[in-house]
C-alpha atoms as one frame of an Amber mdcrd trajectory, in Angstrom:
protein
   0.000   0.000   0.000   1.183   3.513  -0.713  -0.049   6.966   0.236  -0.929
   9.660  -2.277   1.525  12.593  -2.054  -1.323  15.036  -2.824  -4.196  13.971
  -0.538  -2.600  11.238   1.635  -5.230   8.635   0.652  -4.167   5.001   0.910
  -3.861   3.314  -2.505  -2.977  -0.122  -3.816   0.652  -0.874  -4.572  -0.270
  -1.415  -8.250  -2.227   1.855  -8.582  -0.897   4.531 -10.920  -3.493   7.160
  -9.998  -5.024   8.049  -6.654  -8.619   6.851  -6.257  -9.616  10.030  -4.381
  -7.959  12.934  -6.243  -7.186  11.181  -9.586  -3.640  12.560  -9.591  -0.655
  10.383 -10.524   1.018   8.702  -7.576   4.478   8.862  -9.143   4.841  11.969
 -11.303   8.337  11.028 -12.514   6.936   8.095 -14.534   4.199  10.235 -16.129
   6.065  13.021 -17.872   3.613  14.928 -20.072   0.621  12.901 -18.898  -2.972
  13.924 -19.491  -4.858  13.912 -16.227  -7.263  11.056 -15.641 -10.241  13.394
 -15.357  -9.441  14.963 -18.731  -9.129  11.545 -20.385 -12.471  10.479 -18.914
 -14.125  13.680 -20.180 -12.693  13.103 -23.659 -13.917   9.500 -23.674 -17.420
  10.530 -22.560 -17.455  13.264 -25.203 -16.509  10.688 -27.852 -19.233   8.298
 -26.689 -21.931  10.987 -26.619 -21.158  11.895 -30.230 -22.792   8.675 -31.411
 -26.351   9.479 -32.477 -27.988   6.318 -31.116 -26.437   6.777 -27.670 -27.567
  10.416 -27.594 -31.110   9.305 -28.396 -31.021   6.611 -25.699 -29.801   9.148
 -23.153 -32.573  11.577 -24.135 -35.209   8.853 -23.725 -33.791   7.794 -20.358
 -33.727  11.392 -19.100 -37.284  11.911 -20.329 -38.504   8.772 -18.522 -36.730
   9.773 -15.324 -38.233  13.266 -15.495 -41.731  11.837 -16.033 -41.333   9.427
 -13.116 -40.084  12.236 -10.881 -42.974  14.523 -11.832 -45.467  11.705 -11.127
 -43.910  11.147  -7.700 -44.118  14.863  -6.964 -47.773  14.887  -7.999 -48.532
  11.996  -5.653 -46.732  13.720  -2.799 -48.662  16.937  -3.364 -52.044  15.184
  -3.365 -51.271  13.143  -0.229 -51.372  16.221   2.001 -54.722  17.477   0.708
 -57.960  16.564   2.501 -60.126  14.201   0.486 -63.462  15.507  -0.764 -66.564
  13.484   0.075
């Protein structure tokens, strides 16, 4: 086990990047590296460029929004007195 020099988090001996701050554990072996966060952002950006994945994400977001609005509607009507 080794500690991160940036945030002091405990990491695996095999780890190249810290699990908490995503910074390299040994900067001497990563001259000119692109940070892990930046590589993840680039990968996500590449994935989102595919049309079918964009459409799937839109549908999923739409379904989640509908479900959330239905739950809110149920919560709002629960507090109201019922008419006889």
